[in-house]
C-alpha positions in Angstrom: 7.3 9.2 -16.5 10.3 7.8 -14.7 11.3 4.9 -12.4 9.7 6.5 -9.4 6.2 5.7 -10.8 5.1 2.4 -12.2 2.3 2.1 -14.7 0.5 -0.9 -16.1 -3.0 -1.6 -17.6 -4.9 -4.8 -17.1 -8.4 -5.4 -18.4 -8.9 -1.7 -19.0 -7.8 -0.7 -15.4 -4.6 1.2 -15.0 -2.5 0.6 -11.9 -0.2 3.6 -10.9 2.4 2.7 -8.3 4.5 5.2 -6.4 7.9 3.6 -6.2 10.4 5.1 -3.6 10.2 2.2 -1.2 13.5 3.1 0.5 11.7 6.3 1.6 8.2 4.8 2.2 7.3 6.3 -1.2 7.8 9.8 0.2 6.9 12.5 -2.4 9.5 14.6 -4.1 9.4 16.6 -7.3 10.4 13.7 -9.4 7.8 11.3 -8.1 5.0 13.9 -8.3 6.0 14.8 -11.8 5.9 11.1 -12.7 2.5 10.7 -11.0 1.1 13.6 -13.1 2.5 12.0 -16.3 1.0 8.6 -15.4 -2.4 10.2 -14.8 -2.1 12.0 -18.2 -1.2 8.8 -19.9 -4.2 7.0 -18.4 -6.5 9.7 -19.7 -4.8 9.6 -23.2 -5.1 5.8 -23.4 -8.8 5.8 -22.5 -8.7 3.4 -19.6 -11.9 2.6 -17.8 -10.6 2.9 -14.2 -7.4 3.6 -12.2 -5.9 2.3 -9.0 -3.3 4.4 -7.1 -1.0 2.5 -4.7 2.5 2.5 -3.3 5.3 -0.1 -3.5 6.4 -2.5 -0.9 3.7 -2.2 1.7 3.5 1.6 2.1 1.2 4.0 0.3 3.2 7.2 0.9 4.9 8.9 3.8 4.0 12.3 2.4 6.4 15.0 1.4 10.0 13.9 1.7 11.2 15.8 4.8 14.8 15.3 3.7 14.1 17.3 0.6 12.3 19.8 2.7 15.2 20.1 5.1 17.7 20.6 2.2 15.4 23.2 0.7 15.2 25.3 3.9 19.0 25.9 3.7 18.7 27.5 0.3 15.3 29.1 0.5 12.0 27.3 1.0 10.0 29.1 -1.6 12.2 28.4 -4.6 12.4 24.6 -3.8 9.1 23.8 -2.2 6.7 25.9 -4.4 7.3 23.7 -7.5 6.7 20.6 -5.3 3.4 22.1 -4.1 2.5 23.0 -7.6 3.0 19.4 -8.8 1.1 18.1 -5.8 -1.9 20.3 -6.5 -1.8 19.4 -10.2 -1.9 15.7 -9.3 -4.9 16.2 -6.9 -6.7 18.3 -9.5 -6.0 15.7 -12.2 -7.5 13.0 -10.1 -10.6 15.1 -9.7 -10.9 15.6 -13.5 -10.2 12.1 -14.8 -13.2 10.9 -16.7 -13.2 7.4 -15.1 -13.4 6.2 -11.5 -10.2 6.2 -9.3 -9.4 3.9 -6.3 -6.7 4.3 -3.8 -5.3 1.0 -2.5 -3.8 2.0 0.9 -1.2 -0.3 2.6 1.0 0.9 5.4 1.2 4.6 6.0 -0.5 7.4 4.2 0.8 10.6 5.8 0.1 14.2 5.0 0.1 14.7 1.2 0.1 10.9 0.9 -3.2 10.9 2.8 -4.3 13.8 0.5 -3.7 11.7 -2.6 -5.7 8.8 -1.2 -8.6 11.1 -0.2 -8.6 12.7 -3.7 -9.5 9.3 -5.2 -13.2 8.4 -5.7 -12.9 5.3 -3.6 -10.5 3.6 -1.2 -9.6 0.2 0.1 -7.3 -0.4 3.0 -5.1 -3.2 4.1 -5.1 -4.1 7.8 -1.8 -2.5 8.2 -3.0 0.8 6.7 -2.6 4.0 8.8 -3.7 7.5 7.8 -1.9 10.2 9.7 -2.3 14.0 9.1 1.2 14.9 10.2 0.9 18.6 9.5 0.7 20.4 12.8 3.6 18.3 14.3 6.0 20.1 12.0 4.3 23.5 12.1 2.5 23.1 8.8 -1.2 23.1 7.8 -3.0 20.8 5.4 -2.2 20.9 1.7 -3.1 18.8 -1.3 -6.8 19.2 -0.6 -6.7 17.4 2.7 -8.7 20.0 4.5 -11.5 19.9 2.0 -11.6 16.1 1.5 -11.3 15.3 5.2 -14.1 17.7 6.1 -16.4 16.3 3.4 -15.7 12.8 4.6 -16.0 13.1 8.4 -17.3 16.6 9.1 -15.6 19.8 10.3 -15.4 19.0 14.0 -14.0 15.5 13.6 -11.6 16.7 10.9 -10.2 19.4 13.1 -9.8 16.9 16.0 -7.9 14.5 13.7 -5.6 17.2 12.5 -5.0 18.6 16.0 -4.4 15.3 17.7 -2.4 13.8 14.8 -3.9 10.4 15.7 -3.3 7.6 13.3 -6.5 6.2 11.8 -6.3 2.4 11.5 -8.1 0.4 8.8 -11.1 -0.6 10.9 -11.7 3.0 12.1 -11.4 4.2 8.5 -14.0 1.8 7.6 -16.3 2.9 10.4 -15.8 6.6 9.4 -16.7 5.8 5.8 -13.2 6.7 4.5 -12.7 3.3 2.9 -15.0 0.8 1.2 -13.5 -2.3 2.6 -10.6 -3.7 4.6 -8.5 -6.5 3.2 -5.5 -8.6 4.2 -2.0 -7.0 3.9 -0.7 -7.4 0.3 -4.2 -7.7 -1.1 -5.1 -4.0 -1.4 -3.9 -3.4 -5.0 -5.9 -6.5 -6.2 -8.9 -5.4 -4.2 -8.5 -1.9 -5.7 -8.4 -3.3 -9.2 -11.5 -5.4 -8.5 -13.4 -2.3 -7.2 -12.2 -0.2 -10.1 -13.4 -2.8 -12.5 -16.8 -3.0 -10.7 -17.4 0.8 -11.2 -15.7 1.1 -14.5 -17.7 2.0 -17.6 -19.8 4.7 -16.1 -20.5 7.7 -18.4 -17.5 10.1 -18.2 -19.8 13.1 -18.4 -22.1 11.7 -15.7 -19.2 10.9 -13.4 -17.8 14.4 -13.7 -21.2 16.0 -13.1 -21.7 13.8 -10.1 -18.3 14.7 -8.6 -19.2 18.4 -9.0 -22.6 18.0 -7.4 -21.3 16.1 -4.5 -18.5 18.6 -4.0 -20.9 21.6 -3.8 -23.7 19.9 -1.8 -22.5 20.5 1.7 -22.3 24.3 1.3 -25.2 24.8 -1.1 -28.8 25.9 -0.3 -31.4 23.6 -1.6 -32.6 25.9 -4.5 -29.1 26.4 -5.7 -28.3 22.6 -5.6 -31.6 21.8 -7.4 -30.6 24.3 -10.1 -27.2 22.7 -10.4 -28.7 19.2 -10.6 -31.2 20.5 -13.3 -28.4 22.0 -15.3 -26.4 18.8 -15.4 -29.2 16.3 -15.8 -30.8 18.3 -18.7 -27.5 18.2 -20.5 -26.9 14.5 -19.8 -30.3 13.3 -21.0 -29.3 14.5 -24.5 -26.2 12.2 -24.5 -25.9 8.8 -26.2 -24.8 7.3 -22.8 -28.1 8.3 -21.2 -30.2 6.8 -24.1 -28.2 3.6 -24.0 -28.3 3.4 -20.2 -32.1 3.7 -20.1 -32.4 1.1 -22.8 -30.1 -1.3 -20.9 -32.2 -1.0 -17.7 -35.5 -1.5 -19.5 -34.1 -4.6 -21.2 -33.0 -6.1 -17.9 -36.5 -5.4 -16.4 -38.2 -7.0 -19.4 -35.9 -10.0 -18.9 -36.9 -10.4 -15.2 -40.6 -10.1 -16.1 -40.6 -12.6 -19.0 
């Protein structure tokens, strides 16, 4: 990890901060490599939840177009392919972390920055937050999982409209669309993200990974196939200590309410 990514743990929740404020936390190879390292560190340290945010009132302006421009002069593939590899690794790592993740979005989340926010399990937005696709205006298409996550969140027709029109999504519209869990005052998103992460922390890692997979396949699956997938996961989970302990906790709470 390096200075472009901040990392701290408080009460079992890791906060990972993208730190290139002079460029609105635009993503280059160094920042993306630091982000992957921070996610790996959180996994190794066994945190219970993670918040991803950006420094100084911006989430991320997406891929650094200055880096892209410089790369075009020397050959785009050689320079941009490693950046795309690192971006995809970060998105995949977020999907595979065995604890809940929350994006705390303030200011802009553009392109791949939007993709990183959508790759988290949950999101909170400051009133200043704006999600902007940004791809088609530069002759590109979605990357970093944006096409998948946006379609899952808002449906194919609306996702295509948002990508085509390149219309900024404000915080209240994100809330109406179900893209974020809550809207908070500017400056309060990281704290709200930590609170939300703490609220959902402690879920069984195996159950969380299974639930992510089931939700991910649900839209395109026929009912019999989805029932088979649910059966495969739940029959494995009911043999785990987490399942036995979870059932016992619920029964104990019920007995406490009845007595």
